[in-house]
N, C-alpha and C positions, 0 to 999 in steps of 0.2 A: 566188867562182865566176862571178858575173856580170861582174866586172872581167876575168876571164880570157877569157871569150867575147868581150867587147868589144874586147879587145886583138887578137884573131885577126881580127875584122871590119875593124878599122882597117889592119891589115897587108895584108889583101886589096884594100882600096880604094887603098892607097898603091902597090901593085904592079900596079894596073890590071886585076886579075882580077875584073872585074865579075860575070861569069857565076856564078863561084864564090861570089862575095860574096852574091848574091841567094839562091843555094841554101842557103848557110850560114845567112843571115838567116831564111829560112823554117824551116829545121831548128831554129834556136834558138827561134823562136816556137812551133813544135810542142812542143819540150821544155818551155818555160815553161807551155803550156796543160797538158800532161801533169802537170807539177808541181802546178799549181793543182787539177787534177781529183783528184790523188792526196790532196792536203791536204784537199779537201773530203770525200773518201771517208772519210778517217780521222775527220774531225770528225763526219760523220754516223754513223759507226760508234760513235764515243764517246757521241753523243747517244742513239742507240739502246740501247746498253748501259745508260746511266743510266736511260732510260725503262723498260727491262726490269727493272732492279733496284727502281725506284720501283713498278712494277706488282707485283712479287714481294712486296715489303713490305706493300703494300695488301692483297693478296690474303691474306697471312698473318693480318693484323689482322681482316680481314672474316671469314675462316674461323673464328677463335676467337669473334667476336661472334655469328655465326649458329648455331654449334654450341651456344653458351649459350642462345641464344633458343629453339632447338628443344627443349632439355631443359626449359626454362621453360614452353614451350607444351604439351609432353607431360604435365608435372606438372599444368597447369591442365585437360587434357583428361581426366586421370584422375579429377580431382575432379568434373568436370561429368558423367562417366559415372556416378559413384556417385549423384549427385542424380537423373540421368535414370532410372536403374534404379528408384530409389524411386518416382517418378512413374509409371513404366511399370507397376510392380506394382499400384499403387493403381488405375490406369485399367483394367487387365486384370480385376481382381475386380469393379470397379463395372460394367464392360461385361457380365461374366458373371452379375451380380446374385447373386453367391455370398457376400455379406458376412454374417458371423455372429459371436457372441461368441467362439468359439473361435480367432478370427483376430486378436483385439485386439492381442496382442504383436506379431505381424507388422505389423500396420497401424500400431501406435504407432511403430515404428522407421522405417518408410517415410515416415511423416508427418514425422518428425524430420528425415530425410535430405532430404526435399523442401523443407523450410525452410532448409536450409544456404544460407550466403552462399558464392558461387563466385568472387568476386574478378575483376579485370580484368587481361587479358594486357598486360604492360608490358615488352616486350623492350628490351634495350639497342640504341640506334640511333646511338650517338655516331659511330663509324667511318663508317658508310654515309651519315649526314647530313653530316659534315664533307667527305666525298669529293664528294658532289652539290653542297652549297652553295657549295663553292670552285670548282666548274666542273672539277674534276680527274677526273670519271668517265671521261673519254676516254683515261686511261692504261690502262683496261681494255680490251684488245683483242677480247675475246670479245663479239660483239654480242648474243647471246642472254642472256649473263650480266649485261651492262650494262643491258639493258632490264628484266630482273627486279629488279635493284638500284633502278632509278629508279621502279618500280612499287610497291616494298616498302612505302613509308609510307602510301600510299593504301589498301593491303590491310590493313595493321595498323589504321588508323583505322576502316575499315569494320567489321572484326571487333570492335573495342572498342565501337563504337556498338551492334552487335547484342548483345554482353554486357550493356552498360548498360541497353538496352531490356528484355531478359529479367529483369535484376535489378530494375529499377524496377517492372515489371509484377508480379513475384512479391511484392515487399514492400508493394506498394500494394493488391493484391487478394487474393492467395492467403494470405500470411502471417497476416493478421487472421483469416481463417476457421480456419486451423490452430490459432491460439491459442485459438479458442473450442471447437474439437473436443476438445482435450486440453491438458494441461500438459506443455510440452516439457521434456526432461531438462536438468539442469545440465551445464556444461562438464565437471565431474568425472566424471559418469556417461557422457558421451560419449567420454572418454579411456579408459574401461574396456571392453575388448572382450567381457568376459563379461556385460555389462550387457543385451546383446540376448536372453539366456536368462532374464531375470528379468521377472516380471509387473509391469505398471505400472498406473497410474491409469486411470480410465474414458475411453473414447473415446466421443464423441457419434456413434453410428452412423447416427442419422437425418440429422444435418447432413451427415455423410460421404457419404451416398447422395443428397443433394440436387442438384437440376439446377445451382444456382449454384456449388456447390463443383466439380462435374464439369467445367463450362465453364471456370472459371478455371484449374483444374488442367490440362485439356486444352491451353489456350492456353499455358501455361508449359512444357509438354512439347513443343509446337510450336516455341517459341523455342529451347528446349534442343537440339532436333534440328537446327536451323540452325547451332548452335555446334559440335556434334560433328563430328570429322573423319572418323569411321568410319560406313559404312552409308548415307550419302547423298552422292553424288558432287557435287551442286550446292550443297552447304552452304558457308557462309562459312569454318567450320573446315576442310573439305576443301581449299578453295582456299589458305588459309594453310599447311596442312601440305605441299601440293604445291609451293608456293612456296619453303618452307624446304628440303625435300628437293632440289629442282632446283638452288637456289642452292649449297648445300653440295656437291652431286655436280659442278657445273660448276667450282666453285673448286678442288676436289681434282684434277680433270682437268688444269686449268691449271697447278697446282703440281707435277704430275708431268711436265710437258714439260721 
């Protein structure tokens, strides 16, 4: 094609048609520029399609990871709530000063529940960490989503630190007192839902009503309140829940486009 246009220009020069030659040369330049622009547009289009495909695959993987993390978080929250409810019951009867022998069974099981280990939230972060550590987070075009993904690790670490602080405090201060108050049930009894209707060994009601037990229990209750996602909007748990819900919601919207 280029040889064909060149031959026309030479013929115009040889026949002395200079005016037509220059007009033709300018036209040829314009055609070349247009061709280059078209080629660049096609290349840019191909690059954009590839980026969109990469983003789509990343979003699909992130979606699976965060849905799994939310389920794991919700499971942990249910366990935290059971422990919290046990502590709440004990604090309420101590505040009301209505502890008596007829309540021993209820107190016993709330003491056991308060002593439970709650574990640490360990979400899968392989996909999001890989994306950020490789510097590929910019393939995510939604700025709000990208910002939440970048902040996710810090939120998880902060929440884990709160869980560890609560766990360490409970096992350092509260658990030894509970062990003195009564003999906790075996794992076999804990696995039997009917055991809550059975009378158990003695509970030291004097120690239960002591200031030292109340103070340790109350501090554990405060720590647990900061872990729970419901009921306290400023809690660490609420922030993690909101982040999970927002990330999943934004990913769903992006995948629907």
